[in-house]
C-alpha positions as a Markdown table, in Angstrom:
| # | Residue | x | y | z |
|---|---|---|---|---|
| 1 | Unk | -0.1 | 0.1 | 0.0 |
| 2 | Unk | 2.8 | 2.3 | 1.0 |
| 3 | Unk | 4.5 | 1.6 | -2.5 |
| 4 | Unk | 1.3 | 2.5 | -4.3 |
| 5 | Unk | 0.8 | 5.8 | -2.5 |
| 6 | Unk | 4.5 | 6.8 | -3.0 |
| 7 | Unk | 3.8 | 6.1 | -6.8 |
| 8 | Unk | 0.8 | 8.4 | -6.7 |
| 9 | Unk | 2.9 | 11.0 | -4.9 |
| 10 | Unk | 5.6 | 10.8 | -7.4 |
| 11 | Unk | 3.0 | 11.2 | -10.4 |
| 12 | Unk | 1.5 | 14.1 | -9.0 |
| 13 | Unk | 4.6 | 15.6 | -8.5 |
| 14 | Unk | 5.7 | 15.1 | -12.3 |
| 15 | Unk | 2.3 | 16.6 | -13.0 |
| 16 | Unk | 3.0 | 19.9 | -11.1 |
| 17 | Unk | 6.4 | 20.1 | -12.8 |
| 18 | Unk | 4.7 | 19.5 | -16.1 |
| 19 | Unk | 2.2 | 22.3 | -15.7 |
| 20 | Unk | 4.4 | 24.9 | -14.0 |
| 21 | Unk | 5.5 | 26.6 | -17.3 |
| 22 | Unk | 1.9 | 26.9 | -18.4 |
| 23 | Unk | 0.9 | 28.6 | -14.9 |
| 24 | Unk | 3.8 | 30.4 | -14.9 |
| 25 | Unk | 3.6 | 32.2 | -18.3 |
| 26 | Unk | 7.3 | 33.3 | -17.8 |
| 27 | Unk | 6.2 | 35.7 | -15.0 |
| 28 | Unk | 3.5 | 37.4 | -17.2 |
| 29 | Unk | 0.9 | 39.5 | -14.8 |
| 30 | Unk | -1.9 | 41.8 | -15.7 |
| 31 | Unk | -2.3 | 45.3 | -14.1 |
| 32 | Unk | -5.9 | 46.6 | -13.4 |
| 33 | Unk | -6.9 | 49.9 | -12.1 |
| 34 | Unk | -10.5 | 50.0 | -11.1 |
| 35 | Unk | -12.5 | 48.5 | -14.3 |
| 36 | Unk | -9.5 | 48.7 | -16.6 |
| 37 | Unk | -7.1 | 46.5 | -17.7 |
| 38 | Unk | -3.7 | 48.3 | -18.5 |
| 39 | Unk | -1.6 | 47.7 | -21.6 |
| 40 | Unk | 0.4 | 44.5 | -21.1 |
| 41 | Unk | 4.0 | 45.6 | -21.6 |
| 42 | Unk | 7.3 | 46.0 | -19.4 |
| 43 | Unk | 6.1 | 49.5 | -18.3 |
| 44 | Unk | 2.9 | 48.0 | -16.7 |
| 45 | Unk | 3.8 | 44.5 | -15.9 |
| 46 | Unk | 3.9 | 43.7 | -12.0 |
| 47 | Unk | 7.0 | 41.7 | -11.1 |
| 48 | Unk | 7.6 | 39.6 | -8.1 |
| 49 | Unk | 10.9 | 40.3 | -5.9 |
| 50 | Unk | 11.6 | 38.3 | -2.9 |
| 51 | Unk | 7.8 | 37.2 | -2.4 |
| 52 | Unk | 6.5 | 40.7 | -2.8 |
| 53 | Unk | 4.7 | 42.2 | -5.8 |
| 54 | Unk | 5.8 | 45.4 | -7.4 |
| 55 | Unk | 4.4 | 47.4 | -10.1 |
| 56 | Unk | 5.8 | 50.3 | -12.0 |
| 57 | Unk | 5.7 | 53.7 | -9.8 |
| 58 | Unk | 3.4 | 55.2 | -13.0 |
| 59 | Unk | 0.8 | 53.1 | -12.2 |
| 60 | Unk | 0.0 | 55.3 | -9.2 |
| 61 | Unk | -0.3 | 58.2 | -11.5 |
| 62 | Unk | -3.9 | 57.8 | -11.7 |
| 63 | Unk | -7.0 | 59.9 | -11.8 |
| 64 | Unk | -9.1 | 56.8 | -10.9 |
| 65 | Unk | -6.8 | 56.1 | -7.6 |
| 66 | Unk | -6.7 | 59.8 | -6.6 |
| 67 | Unk | -2.8 | 59.6 | -6.6 |
| 68 | Unk | -0.3 | 61.4 | -8.6 |
| 69 | Unk | 3.6 | 60.0 | -8.8 |
| 70 | Unk | 6.5 | 61.8 | -9.5 |
| 71 | Unk | 9.5 | 59.9 | -10.2 |
| 72 | Unk | 13.0 | 62.1 | -9.8 |
| 73 | Unk | 15.4 | 59.8 | -12.0 |
| 74 | Unk | 18.4 | 61.8 | -11.6 |
| 75 | Unk | 18.0 | 61.7 | -7.7 |
| 76 | Unk | 16.5 | 58.1 | -7.6 |
| 77 | Unk | 13.4 | 59.2 | -5.7 |
| 78 | Unk | 10.0 | 58.1 | -6.2 |
| 79 | Unk | 7.3 | 60.7 | -4.5 |
| 80 | Unk | 3.3 | 59.2 | -4.3 |
| 81 | Unk | 0.7 | 61.6 | -3.0 |
| 82 | Unk | -3.0 | 61.9 | -2.6 |
| 83 | Unk | -2.7 | 65.6 | -1.7 |
| 84 | Unk | -3.1 | 64.5 | 1.8 |
| 85 | Unk | -0.2 | 62.0 | 2.5 |
| 86 | Unk | 3.0 | 61.8 | 0.9 |
| 87 | Unk | 5.1 | 58.8 | 0.7 |
| 88 | Unk | 8.9 | 58.8 | -0.5 |
| 89 | Unk | 10.9 | 55.8 | -1.9 |
| 90 | Unk | 14.5 | 56.9 | -1.8 |
| 91 | Unk | 16.2 | 54.3 | -3.9 |
| 92 | Unk | 20.0 | 55.2 | -3.5 |
| 93 | Unk | 19.8 | 55.0 | 0.3 |
| 94 | Unk | 17.0 | 51.9 | 0.2 |
| 95 | Unk | 14.8 | 53.6 | 2.2 |
| 96 | Unk | 10.8 | 54.4 | 2.5 |
| 97 | Unk | 9.3 | 57.3 | 4.6 |
| 98 | Unk | 6.6 | 59.5 | 4.9 |
| 99 | Unk | 6.3 | 63.6 | 5.0 |
| 100 | Unk | 6.1 | 63.0 | 8.8 |
| 101 | Unk | 9.5 | 61.1 | 8.9 |
| 102 | Unk | 8.0 | 57.8 | 9.7 |
| 103 | Unk | 9.9 | 55.1 | 8.5 |
| 104 | Unk | 8.8 | 51.7 | 6.5 |
| 105 | Unk | 10.6 | 48.5 | 6.0 |
| 106 | Unk | 10.0 | 48.8 | 2.3 |
| 107 | Unk | 12.3 | 49.7 | -0.9 |
| 108 | Unk | 11.6 | 50.4 | -4.5 |
| 109 | Unk | 13.5 | 48.5 | -7.1 |
| 110 | Unk | 14.8 | 49.6 | -10.3 |
| 111 | Unk | 13.6 | 47.4 | -13.5 |
| 112 | Unk | 12.6 | 47.9 | -17.0 |
| 113 | Unk | 14.3 | 51.3 | -16.8 |
| 114 | Unk | 12.1 | 52.8 | -14.2 |
| 115 | Unk | 11.1 | 52.6 | -10.5 |
| 116 | Unk | 9.0 | 49.7 | -9.1 |
| 117 | Unk | 7.3 | 50.3 | -5.9 |
| 118 | Unk | 5.6 | 47.5 | -3.7 |
| 119 | Unk | 1.9 | 47.3 | -4.7 |
| 120 | Unk | 0.2 | 46.1 | -1.5 |
| 121 | Unk | 2.0 | 48.1 | 1.0 |
| 122 | Unk | 1.6 | 51.5 | -1.2 |
| 123 | Unk | -2.0 | 50.9 | -1.9 |
| 124 | Unk | -2.8 | 50.1 | 1.8 |
| 125 | Unk | -0.9 | 53.4 | 2.7 |
| 126 | Unk | -3.3 | 55.5 | 0.4 |
| 127 | Unk | -6.6 | 53.6 | 1.6 |
| 128 | Unk | -6.5 | 51.8 | -2.1 |
| 129 | Unk | -8.1 | 48.2 | -2.3 |
| 130 | Unk | -5.5 | 45.4 | -3.6 |
| 131 | Unk | -6.7 | 42.2 | -5.1 |
| 132 | Unk | -4.6 | 39.3 | -6.7 |
| 133 | Unk | -6.8 | 37.6 | -9.0 |
| 134 | Unk | -6.7 | 34.2 | -10.8 |
| 135 | Unk | -7.8 | 34.6 | -14.6 |
| 136 | Unk | -7.7 | 32.1 | -17.2 |
| 137 | Unk | -4.7 | 34.1 | -19.1 |
| 138 | Unk | -2.4 | 35.2 | -16.4 |
| 139 | Unk | -2.8 | 36.5 | -12.8 |
| 140 | Unk | -4.1 | 40.1 | -12.2 |
| 141 | Unk | -3.0 | 42.8 | -9.8 |
| 142 | Unk | -6.0 | 44.9 | -9.2 |
| 143 | Unk | -6.1 | 48.3 | -7.6 |
| 144 | Unk | -9.2 | 50.0 | -7.0 |
| 145 | Unk | -11.0 | 52.6 | -5.2 |
| 146 | Unk | -14.5 | 53.8 | -5.1 |
| 147 | Unk | -17.3 | 52.0 | -6.5 |
| 148 | Unk | -16.2 | 49.3 | -9.0 |
| 149 | Unk | -17.4 | 46.0 | -10.4 |
| 150 | Unk | -16.8 | 43.1 | -8.2 |
| 151 | Unk | -13.9 | 40.9 | -9.1 |
| 152 | Unk | -15.9 | 38.2 | -10.7 |
| 153 | Unk | -17.8 | 40.4 | -13.0 |
| 154 | Unk | -14.5 | 42.3 | -13.8 |
| 155 | Unk | -12.8 | 39.2 | -14.8 |
| 156 | Unk | -15.7 | 38.2 | -16.9 |
| 157 | Unk | -16.0 | 41.7 | -18.7 |
| 158 | Unk | -12.2 | 41.5 | -19.2 |
| 159 | Unk | -11.9 | 38.2 | -20.6 |
| 160 | Unk | -11.8 | 39.3 | -24.2 |
| 161 | Unk | -9.4 | 42.0 | -23.5 |
| 162 | Unk | -6.9 | 39.9 | -21.5 |
| 163 | Unk | -6.8 | 37.0 | -24.2 |
| 164 | Unk | -6.2 | 39.3 | -27.0 |
| 165 | Unk | -3.3 | 41.4 | -25.1 |
| 166 | Unk | -1.7 | 38.3 | -24.3 |
| 167 | Unk | -1.9 | 36.9 | -27.5 |
| 168 | Unk | -0.3 | 40.0 | -28.8 |
| 169 | Unk | 2.4 | 40.2 | -26.0 |
| 170 | Unk | 3.3 | 36.6 | -26.9 |
| 171 | Unk | 3.6 | 37.2 | -30.6 |
| 172 | Unk | 5.8 | 40.3 | -30.2 |
| 173 | Unk | 8.1 | 38.2 | -27.6 |
| 174 | Unk | 8.0 | 34.8 | -29.8 |
| 175 | Unk | 11.0 | 35.6 | -31.8 |
| 176 | Unk | 13.5 | 37.0 | -29.3 |
| 177 | Unk | 12.6 | 34.1 | -26.9 |
| 178 | Unk | 16.4 | 33.3 | -26.4 |
| 179 | Unk | 17.3 | 36.7 | -25.2 |
| 180 | Unk | 14.4 | 36.9 | -22.7 |
| 181 | Unk | 14.2 | 40.4 | -21.4 |
| 182 | Unk | 16.2 | 42.3 | -23.4 |
| 183 | Unk | 14.1 | 42.3 | -26.6 |
| 184 | Unk | 11.2 | 44.1 | -25.0 |
| 185 | Unk | 13.5 | 47.2 | -24.6 |
| 186 | Unk | 13.9 | 47.5 | -28.3 |
| 187 | Unk | 10.1 | 48.4 | -28.7 |
| 188 | Unk | 10.0 | 52.3 | -28.2 |
| 189 | Unk | 6.1 | 52.6 | -28.7 |
| 190 | Unk | 4.8 | 51.0 | -25.4 |
| 191 | Unk | 7.6 | 52.5 | -23.3 |
| 192 | Unk | 6.7 | 55.9 | -24.2 |
| 193 | Unk | 3.1 | 55.7 | -23.3 |
| 194 | Unk | 3.6 | 53.8 | -20.3 |
| 195 | Unk | 5.7 | 56.4 | -18.4 |
| 196 | Unk | 3.5 | 59.5 | -17.5 |
| 197 | Unk | 5.9 | 60.1 | -14.7 |
| 198 | Unk | 8.5 | 61.4 | -16.6 |
| 199 | Unk | 6.9 | 64.6 | -17.7 |
| 200 | Unk | 7.0 | 66.0 | -14.2 |
| 201 | Unk | 10.6 | 65.8 | -14.0 |
| 202 | Unk | 10.8 | 68.6 | -16.3 |
| 203 | Unk | 9.3 | 71.0 | -13.8 |
| 204 | Unk | 11.5 | 71.3 | -10.7 |
| 205 | Unk | 9.2 | 73.1 | -8.4 |
| 206 | Unk | 7.7 | 69.7 | -6.9 |
| 207 | Unk | 11.5 | 68.6 | -6.4 |
| 208 | Unk | 11.8 | 71.2 | -3.2 |
| 209 | Unk | 9.5 | 69.1 | -1.2 |
| 210 | Unk | 11.8 | 65.8 | -0.9 |
| 211 | Unk | 14.8 | 67.6 | -0.2 |
| 212 | Unk | 14.4 | 67.9 | 3.7 |
| 213 | Unk | 12.8 | 64.3 | 4.2 |
| 214 | Unk | 15.8 | 62.2 | 3.8 |
| 215 | Unk | 17.1 | 63.8 | 7.0 |
| 216 | Unk | 14.4 | 62.2 | 8.9 |
| 217 | Unk | 15.4 | 58.5 | 7.9 |
| 218 | Unk | 18.3 | 58.2 | 10.3 |
| 219 | Unk | 16.2 | 58.4 | 13.3 |
| 220 | Unk | 14.1 | 55.3 | 12.6 |
| 221 | Unk | 17.0 | 53.4 | 11.5 |
| 222 | Unk | 19.1 | 54.1 | 14.4 |
| 223 | Unk | 17.6 | 51.3 | 16.7 |
| 224 | Unk | 18.7 | 48.5 | 14.3 |
| 225 | Unk | 22.2 | 48.2 | 16.0 |
| 226 | Unk | 21.2 | 45.2 | 17.2 |
| 227 | Unk | 22.1 | 42.9 | 19.9 |
| 228 | Unk | 20.2 | 40.0 | 18.2 |
| 229 | Unk | 21.0 | 40.5 | 14.4 |
| 230 | Unk | 23.0 | 37.2 | 14.4 |
| 231 | Unk | 20.1 | 35.3 | 15.0 |
| 232 | Unk | 18.1 | 34.2 | 12.0 |
| 233 | Unk | 14.5 | 33.7 | 12.3 |
| 234 | Unk | 11.8 | 32.0 | 10.4 |
| 235 | Unk | 8.0 | 32.5 | 10.8 |
| 236 | Unk | 5.6 | 29.6 | 10.1 |
| 237 | Unk | 1.8 | 29.9 | 10.5 |
| 238 | Unk | 0.2 | 26.1 | 10.9 |
| 239 | Unk | -3.5 | 26.0 | 9.8 |
| 240 | Unk | -5.9 | 28.7 | 8.6 |
| 241 | Unk | -7.8 | 30.3 | 11.4 |
| 242 | Unk | -10.5 | 33.2 | 11.1 |
| 243 | Unk | -7.7 | 35.8 | 11.1 |
| 244 | Unk | -4.7 | 34.0 | 9.3 |
| 245 | Unk | -5.0 | 36.3 | 6.2 |
| 246 | Unk | -4.7 | 39.4 | 8.8 |
| 247 | Unk | -2.0 | 37.8 | 10.7 |
| 248 | Unk | 0.0 | 37.5 | 7.6 |
| 249 | Unk | -0.7 | 41.3 | 6.8 |
| 250 | Unk | 0.2 | 42.3 | 10.3 |
| 251 | Unk | 3.6 | 40.7 | 9.7 |
| 252 | Unk | 4.1 | 41.9 | 6.0 |
| 253 | Unk | 3.5 | 45.2 | 7.2 |
| 254 | Unk | 6.5 | 44.9 | 9.5 |
| 255 | Unk | 8.7 | 43.8 | 6.6 |
| 256 | Unk | 8.4 | 39.9 | 7.7 |
| 257 | Unk | 7.2 | 37.3 | 5.2 |
| 258 | Unk | 5.4 | 34.3 | 6.8 |
| 259 | Unk | 4.8 | 31.0 | 5.4 |
| 260 | Unk | 1.2 | 29.7 | 6.0 |
| 261 | Unk | 0.8 | 26.1 | 6.1 |
| 262 | Unk | -2.6 | 24.7 | 4.8 |
| 263 | Unk | -4.4 | 21.5 | 5.1 |
| 264 | Unk | -6.9 | 20.2 | 2.3 |
| 265 | Unk | -9.6 | 21.3 | 4.4 |
| 266 | Unk | -8.1 | 24.8 | 4.9 |
| 267 | Unk | -8.1 | 25.3 | 1.1 |
| 268 | Unk | -11.5 | 23.7 | 0.5 |
| 269 | Unk | -13.4 | 25.9 | 2.9 |
| 270 | Unk | -11.3 | 29.2 | 2.2 |
| 271 | Unk | -10.2 | 29.4 | -1.2 |
| 272 | Unk | -10.4 | 33.2 | -1.4 |
| 273 | Unk | -8.4 | 33.8 | 1.8 |
| 274 | Unk | -5.6 | 31.2 | 0.1 |
| 275 | Unk | -5.8 | 33.4 | -3.1 |
| 276 | Unk | -5.2 | 36.6 | -1.0 |
| 277 | Unk | -2.2 | 35.1 | 1.0 |
| 278 | Unk | -0.8 | 34.1 | -2.5 |
| 279 | Unk | -1.5 | 37.4 | -3.7 |
| 280 | Unk | 0.3 | 39.4 | -1.0 |
| 281 | Unk | 3.4 | 37.3 | -1.1 |
| 282 | Unk | 3.2 | 34.8 | 1.6 |
| 283 | Unk | 4.8 | 31.6 | 1.3 |
| 284 | Unk | 2.4 | 28.6 | 1.0 |
| 285 | Unk | 3.3 | 25.2 | 2.5 |
| 286 | Unk | 0.9 | 22.2 | 2.9 |
| 287 | Unk | -0.1 | 20.8 | 6.4 |
| 288 | Unk | -0.6 | 17.3 | 7.2 |
| 289 | Unk | -1.3 | 15.2 | 10.3 |
| 290 | Unk | -1.7 | 11.6 | 9.8 |
| 291 | Unk | -0.8 | 10.4 | 6.0 |
| 292 | Unk | 1.8 | 12.8 | 4.4 |
| 293 | Unk | 1.4 | 11.0 | 0.8 |
| 294 | Unk | -2.5 | 11.2 | 0.8 |
| 295 | Unk | -2.8 | 14.5 | 2.5 |
| 296 | Unk | -0.2 | 16.0 | 0.4 |
| 297 | Unk | -2.0 | 14.9 | -2.8 |
| 298 | Unk | -5.3 | 16.2 | -1.7 |
| 299 | Unk | -4.2 | 19.6 | -0.6 |
| 300 | Unk | -2.0 | 20.2 | -3.8 |
| 301 | Unk | -4.7 | 19.4 | -6.2 |
| 302 | Unk | -7.0 | 21.8 | -4.2 |
| 303 | Unk | -4.3 | 24.5 | -4.2 |
| 304 | Unk | -3.5 | 24.3 | -7.9 |
| 305 | Unk | -7.3 | 24.6 | -8.2 |
| 306 | Unk | -8.0 | 27.6 | -6.3 |
| 307 | Unk | -4.7 | 29.7 | -6.5 |
| 308 | Unk | -2.8 | 28.1 | -9.4 |
| 309 | Unk | -0.2 | 27.4 | -7.0 |
| 310 | Unk | 2.2 | 24.8 | -6.0 |
| 311 | Unk | 4.6 | 24.2 | -3.2 |
| 312 | Unk | 6.9 | 20.9 | -2.1 |
| 313 | Unk | 7.3 | 22.4 | 1.8 |
| 314 | Unk | 5.1 | 20.6 | 4.3 |
| 315 | Unk | 4.7 | 20.6 | 7.9 |
| 316 | Unk | 3.0 | 18.6 | 10.4 |
| 317 | Unk | 1.7 | 19.6 | 14.0 |
| 318 | Unk | 3.3 | 17.0 | 15.7 |
| 319 | Unk | 5.9 | 13.9 | 15.4 |
| 320 | Unk | 5.7 | 11.8 | 12.2 |
| 321 | Unk | 6.7 | 8.4 | 11.7 |
| 322 | Unk | 10.4 | 7.6 | 10.0 |
| 323 | Unk | 8.8 | 6.2 | 6.9 |
| 324 | Unk | 7.1 | 9.8 | 6.2 |
| 325 | Unk | 10.6 | 11.4 | 6.7 |
| 326 | Unk | 12.0 | 8.9 | 4.1 |
| 327 | Unk | 9.2 | 9.3 | 1.7 |
| 328 | Unk | 9.8 | 13.3 | 1.6 |
| 329 | Unk | 13.2 | 12.8 | 1.0 |
| 330 | Unk | 12.9 | 10.3 | -1.9 |
| 331 | Unk | 10.2 | 12.4 | -3.3 |
| 332 | Unk | 11.9 | 16.0 | -3.0 |
| 333 | Unk | 9.4 | 17.4 | -0.4 |
| 334 | Unk | 10.8 | 19.4 | 2.4 |
| 335 | Unk | 9.5 | 19.0 | 5.9 |
| 336 | Unk | 9.8 | 22.4 | 7.6 |
| 337 | Unk | 8.4 | 21.5 | 11.1 |
| 338 | Unk | 7.1 | 18.7 | 13.5 |
| 339 | Unk | 6.8 | 21.1 | 16.2 |
| 340 | Unk | 3.4 | 21.6 | 17.8 |
| 341 | Unk | 2.4 | 25.3 | 17.1 |
| 342 | Unk | 2.4 | 28.0 | 19.6 |
| 343 | Unk | 0.1 | 30.8 | 20.7 |
| 344 | Unk | 1.6 | 31.8 | 23.8 |
| 345 | Unk | 3.5 | 35.0 | 23.5 |
| 346 | Unk | 5.7 | 34.5 | 26.5 |
| 347 | Unk | 6.7 | 31.0 | 25.1 |
| 348 | Unk | 7.5 | 32.6 | 21.7 |
| 349 | Unk | 9.5 | 35.3 | 23.1 |
| 350 | Unk | 11.2 | 32.9 | 25.2 |
| 351 | Unk | 12.3 | 30.7 | 22.1 |
| 352 | Unk | 13.7 | 34.1 | 20.7 |
| 353 | Unk | 15.8 | 35.1 | 23.6 |
| 354 | Unk | 17.3 | 31.6 | 24.2 |
| 355 | Unk | 18.3 | 31.0 | 20.4 |
| 356 | Unk | 21.8 | 31.7 | 19.6 |
| 357 | Unk | 22.0 | 31.6 | 15.6 |
| 358 | Unk | 18.5 | 30.6 | 14.5 |
| 359 | Unk | 15.0 | 30.4 | 15.6 |
| 360 | Unk | 11.9 | 28.6 | 13.8 |
| 361 | Unk | 8.7 | 30.4 | 15.3 |
| 362 | Unk | 5.8 | 28.0 | 14.6 |
| 363 | Unk | 2.6 | 30.0 | 15.2 |
| 364 | Unk | -0.9 | 28.6 | 15.8 |
| 365 | Unk | -3.3 | 29.8 | 12.7 |
| 366 | Unk | -5.9 | 30.9 | 15.7 |
| 367 | Unk | -3.1 | 33.2 | 17.5 |
| 368 | Unk | -4.7 | 36.5 | 18.4 |
| 369 | Unk | -3.7 | 39.5 | 16.1 |
| 370 | Unk | -2.8 | 41.6 | 19.3 |
| 371 | Unk | -0.3 | 38.9 | 20.2 |
| 372 | Unk | 1.3 | 38.7 | 16.6 |
| 373 | Unk | 1.5 | 42.5 | 16.7 |
| 374 | Unk | 3.3 | 42.2 | 19.9 |
| 375 | Unk | 5.7 | 39.7 | 18.7 |
| 376 | Unk | 6.5 | 41.7 | 15.7 |
| 377 | Unk | 7.3 | 44.7 | 18.3 |
| 378 | Unk | 9.8 | 42.3 | 20.0 |
| 379 | Unk | 11.4 | 41.1 | 16.6 |
| 380 | Unk | 11.6 | 45.0 | 15.7 |
| 381 | Unk | 13.0 | 46.2 | 18.9 |
| 382 | Unk | 15.8 | 43.5 | 19.2 |
| 383 | Unk | 16.4 | 43.9 | 15.4 |
| 384 | Unk | 16.3 | 40.1 | 14.8 |
| 385 | Unk | 17.0 | 39.0 | 11.1 |
| 386 | Unk | 13.8 | 37.5 | 9.7 |
| 387 | Unk | 14.0 | 35.4 | 6.5 |
| 388 | Unk | 11.4 | 33.9 | 4.2 |
| 389 | Unk | 11.0 | 30.2 | 4.1 |
| 390 | Unk | 11.9 | 28.6 | 0.8 |
| 391 | Unk | 12.4 | 25.2 | -0.7 |
| 392 | Unk | 16.4 | 25.8 | 0.1 |
| 393 | Unk | 16.0 | 26.7 | 3.3 |
| 394 | Unk | 17.9 | 24.0 | 5.8 |
| 395 | Unk | 15.2 | 22.3 | 8.0 |
| 396 | Unk | 15.7 | 20.7 | 11.2 |
| 397 | Unk | 15.1 | 17.4 | 9.7 |
| 398 | Unk | 17.6 | 17.5 | 6.8 |
| 399 | Unk | 20.2 | 15.5 | 9.0 |
| 400 | Unk | 17.8 | 12.6 | 9.8 |
| 401 | Unk | 18.5 | 9.6 | 7.5 |
């Protein structure tokens, strides 16, 4: 029986690897603002960087979103404003702050000859709704404000446009496939229309406002002279509680990317939350309790169906038999943890304080938001080095034969 189950698991893994190139579409994403799908080109397309989705800063130069963007290329400075609040991304200093001098753990990145900014954080700062949508053509990062179509109606209405633009994009990029990204830079037409942010650089007047601001950034960054920066922390959330999506958001807003481990039942009951977690950049893993092979196969199929995502990272809330450890090693699965998840803040802080080089925090999916916020305060105050869990991260079970 075990041999048959192992064979089923191996077939499932092969299936995931086979369809992965189809699902990934070479990193193609659509951007939508309210009820409009933006042109599909290198000046509008989101990118994923270190688990976070970024969009060109020009996307926030929008009447619909009630924000405007100034990109000072020479100063490597991006300024976003809604006439009430101002947010700065200083690319030369690798910092982000607002007009009051408050610092945030986010940066802008330079790609496709322009500045990209973190979509979820920027949207949240200005009260803009952020959604990560799964379509039949490619994922959609949708930013909305005010009265708009709901996501299902929007996807139905935009289907023909997305199909047409994806076909055009693939046709334009088919010939230079061997050179990957350099080819799109040769097409000047789309790049001119997609950079509305360049025009303001002609007028020097707005440049006066950011000048005094960078002096405020050293104040918040003075705290990370840490005593605990040598301790590398990994955060896992086991199970999908009622507030798991919010738990992830609390951590992400502090600059910490958790991984959420989901059972088949979690995915079946809350597919929208699963898509949200995927969309905001969380790591996704599979949670199993009694049978690694069967539960992984079931949950993986549901994850692929609901979010078009895959994962080879698994965890259990308790000890597992040696046979499951061997099965994971034979099939390429990574068992992240077999610890009982914790919801007691004192215990979690004690684990951090006792750690010498590494600490794996295993949170219960039903832990309260207030405790997560206080945990993040502790991580920030002592400046622990928090890293994202990936398939390449060494686990405690790697040494077990």
